[in-house]
C-alpha positions in Angstrom: 36.5 137.8 28.0 35.9 136.0 31.4 38.4 135.6 34.3 38.8 132.0 33.5 39.5 132.7 30.1 41.9 135.4 30.7 43.5 133.1 33.1 44.1 130.4 30.5 45.5 132.8 28.1 48.1 133.5 30.4 48.5 130.1 31.2 49.1 129.6 27.0 51.4 132.5 27.0 53.5 130.8 29.6 53.2 133.4 32.1 54.0 132.2 35.7 51.0 132.6 38.1 51.7 133.8 41.2 49.8 133.8 44.9 47.8 137.3 44.7 46.7 136.3 41.1 43.4 135.4 40.4 43.2 131.5 39.7 40.1 129.2 39.2 39.3 127.4 42.6 39.8 124.0 40.9 43.5 125.1 39.9 44.2 126.1 43.5 42.9 122.7 44.8 44.8 120.6 42.3 48.2 122.6 42.9 47.2 122.2 46.8 47.0 118.2 46.2 49.8 117.8 44.1 52.5 120.1 46.3 51.6 118.8 49.5 52.0 115.1 48.1 55.1 115.9 46.9 56.1 117.6 50.1 54.6 114.3 51.9 56.8 112.0 49.9 60.0 114.0 50.6 59.2 114.0 54.2 58.3 109.9 54.2 60.9 109.4 51.7 63.4 110.3 54.6 62.6 106.8 56.7 63.5 104.3 54.6 67.0 105.8 54.1 67.3 106.8 57.8 66.8 103.2 58.6 70.6 102.6 57.4 71.9 105.9 58.6 73.8 104.2 62.0 74.4 101.0 59.7 76.4 102.7 56.9 79.5 100.9 56.0 81.8 103.7 56.2 82.4 107.4 57.9 82.1 108.7 54.4 79.0 107.0 53.6 77.2 108.0 56.8 78.0 111.6 56.3 76.9 111.5 52.7 73.5 109.6 53.9 73.0 112.2 56.9 73.4 114.7 54.1 71.1 113.2 51.7 68.4 112.8 54.6 68.8 116.4 55.5 68.2 117.6 52.1 64.9 115.7 51.9 63.7 117.5 54.8 64.6 120.7 53.2 62.7 119.8 50.1 59.4 119.2 52.1 60.1 122.8 54.2 60.1 124.6 50.6 57.2 122.4 49.5 55.0 122.8 52.4 55.9 126.7 52.1 54.6 126.6 48.9 51.5 125.2 49.5 50.7 127.7 52.2 51.2 130.7 49.4 47.9 128.9 48.2 46.2 129.7 51.4 46.3 126.0 53.0 48.1 126.1 56.4 50.8 123.9 56.9 49.2 122.3 60.0 46.0 121.7 58.0 48.5 119.9 55.2 50.2 117.8 57.8 47.2 116.8 59.5 45.6 115.3 56.3 49.1 113.2 56.1 48.7 111.9 59.6 45.2 111.0 59.3 45.6 109.3 56.0 43.6 111.5 53.8 46.7 112.6 51.7 49.0 110.4 49.6 52.6 110.2 49.1 54.5 108.6 46.6 54.0 104.5 46.6 57.6 104.0 46.2 58.4 104.5 49.8 56.2 101.8 51.1 59.0 99.4 50.4 61.4 98.2 53.2 65.2 98.7 52.7 66.5 95.2 53.5 70.4 95.8 52.9 73.0 98.7 52.0 72.6 98.1 48.2 68.8 99.2 49.0 70.4 102.7 49.4 72.3 102.5 46.4 69.1 101.4 44.2 67.2 104.4 45.8 69.6 106.9 44.8 69.9 105.4 41.5 66.6 104.5 40.5 63.9 106.3 42.9 65.9 109.9 42.6 66.5 109.3 39.1 62.6 108.7 38.4 62.2 111.7 40.6 64.5 113.7 38.8 62.8 113.4 35.4 59.6 114.3 36.6 61.0 117.1 38.5 62.7 118.8 35.8 59.5 119.6 34.0 58.0 120.9 37.2 61.0 123.9 36.9 58.6 124.7 34.0 55.1 124.6 35.8 52.5 127.2 35.5 52.8 128.1 39.5 55.5 130.5 40.2 56.5 129.5 43.5 56.3 125.8 43.1 58.7 126.0 39.8 61.0 128.3 41.5 61.2 125.6 44.5 62.1 122.7 42.1 65.3 124.7 40.6 67.0 124.0 43.8 65.4 120.4 44.6 66.3 119.2 41.3 70.1 120.3 42.1 70.3 118.6 45.1 68.6 115.4 43.4 70.9 115.3 41.0 73.7 114.8 43.5 71.6 112.2 45.2 71.2 110.1 41.9 75.0 110.2 41.5 75.5 109.1 45.0 73.4 106.0 44.8 74.8 105.2 41.3 78.3 105.5 42.9 77.0 102.9 45.5 76.0 100.7 43.1 79.2 100.7 41.2 81.5 100.3 44.1 79.4 97.1 45.0 79.3 95.9 41.3 82.9 96.0 41.4 83.5 94.3 44.7 83.0 90.8 45.8 80.5 88.4 44.2 78.4 88.6 47.4 78.3 92.4 46.8 77.5 92.4 43.2 74.7 89.8 44.0 73.4 92.3 46.7 73.3 95.0 43.9 71.4 92.7 41.6 68.9 91.9 44.4 68.2 95.3 44.8 67.7 96.1 41.6 65.1 93.2 41.1 63.4 94.2 43.9 63.6 98.5 43.2 63.0 98.1 39.2 59.2 97.8 39.1 58.1 100.3 42.1 60.5 102.7 40.4 58.4 102.1 37.0 55.0 102.9 39.0 56.4 106.3 40.6 55.5 107.9 37.0 51.7 106.7 37.9 48.7 105.0 36.3 49.0 104.8 32.3 47.7 108.3 31.1 44.2 106.9 29.8 43.6 106.1 33.7 44.8 109.0 35.2 41.9 111.4 36.2 44.0 114.4 36.7 46.4 114.6 33.5 44.4 116.2 31.1 43.4 119.2 33.1 47.1 119.5 34.8 48.2 119.4 31.1 45.7 122.3 29.9 47.0 124.4 33.1 50.7 123.6 32.7 50.7 122.6 36.4 52.0 119.2 34.8 54.1 119.3 31.6 54.8 115.7 30.6 52.9 113.0 30.3 53.3 109.8 32.7 54.0 107.3 30.0 56.4 109.7 28.1 58.4 110.1 31.3 58.2 106.4 32.1 59.8 105.1 28.7 62.5 108.1 29.1 63.6 106.5 32.7 63.5 102.9 30.9 65.8 104.1 27.9 68.2 106.2 30.1 68.7 103.5 33.0 69.2 100.4 30.7 72.6 101.6 29.5 73.3 102.2 33.1 72.3 98.8 34.2 74.7 97.6 31.5 77.8 99.3 32.5 77.0 98.2 35.9 76.9 94.5 34.4 73.7 93.7 36.3 70.5 92.4 34.6 67.1 94.5 34.4 64.6 91.9 35.8 62.2 92.2 32.8 62.1 89.4 30.3 60.1 91.6 27.9 63.1 94.4 27.4 64.5 94.8 24.5 65.4 97.5 22.1 62.7 98.6 19.1 64.8 99.8 16.3 61.6 101.2 14.6 60.6 103.1 17.8 64.1 103.9 19.1 63.1 103.1 22.2 63.2 100.1 24.8 60.0 97.8 24.7 59.3 96.7 28.4 56.7 94.3 30.2 53.7 95.6 32.1 53.5 96.8 35.3 51.8 94.9 38.0 49.1 97.5 38.3 47.2 95.3 41.0 50.2 95.9 43.6 50.3 99.5 42.6 46.7 100.2 43.7 47.3 98.0 46.6 50.1 100.3 47.4 48.5 103.5 46.9 45.3 102.3 48.8 47.4 102.0 51.9 48.2 97.8 51.8 51.7 97.6 50.7 54.4 96.3 52.7 55.3 99.6 55.0 52.4 101.6 54.5 51.1 101.2 58.2 54.9 101.5 59.5 55.4 104.8 57.3 52.5 106.6 58.8 52.7 105.4 62.5 56.6 106.4 62.2 55.3 109.8 61.1 52.4 110.2 63.9 55.0 109.3 66.3 57.6 111.9 65.3 54.7 114.7 65.4 53.7 114.0 68.7 57.3 113.7 70.1 58.1 116.9 68.1 55.3 119.1 69.6 57.5 120.7 72.2 59.7 121.9 69.5 57.3 123.2 67.4 55.8 124.9 70.9 59.1 126.4 71.7 59.7 127.7 68.3 56.0 129.4 68.0 56.9 130.9 71.8 59.9 132.3 70.6 58.8 134.0 67.6 56.0 135.4 69.4 58.5 136.8 72.1 60.8 138.2 69.4 57.6 140.0 67.6 56.5 141.7 70.9 60.1 142.9 72.0 60.3 144.3 68.4 57.1 146.1 68.7 57.9 147.2 72.3 61.1 148.7 70.7 59.2 150.4 68.1 
């Protein structure tokens, strides 16, 4: 039995692959691409919400939003650490993002123009993320699976926080409910795009499913998201902006309209409403934070030298 066959046999038995285990180079590269993209999404995802930290409508909302943004930074840290277990230095991973070589979730290239957008992001964006990430707690690579357990717990809180914002707005004045409806109108389709292209058009799905890096298909997750979200919108009393949306009693699922794939690929390729702005913000933060990284490294060296001297 070859190394590749033994490796696949472990995958088929649902045994976790750990950093020191032998793995095909293509498996390692796929993990680095996926986990780093996930990490970048967590960090870039702080930007549209950070835009509202000083403008949240109450102290309670400000503190909750601040805690959420802090959580997202932590998620990025866990995930960058997971890529390091695959032999990819964090500096290299971050350089790929800053140079535009790496991707992050297309959803974060849309602007947050009202407070309701923060509610819609929590409800829709984090709701979509949870569906995908819960399945990743069973991914075949151990460090990634374990990081996802804690991330999913925190994302679940974020989703409830967002829905509560939307519920408050929908139970408020007519103007507040209209603001919630407007946010839903603008975030619904980008949220559906988060699950990626149709499975037939995804270049990585089949191999990732075989290796159990990915446990569920894009279209299945997207359908589950629609089925889950429609009743929530009904409870809020706002309307999902899809004239083709209707319950299909034969399938026991909602039918829904086709995504604007031209827009999806435009954003993925770097031409969305905020692509340039998001990358510039990350580059600026990276440059301005250089002194903090230098100080941390100097402190770590000093501590290491002191321990050696004592020993």
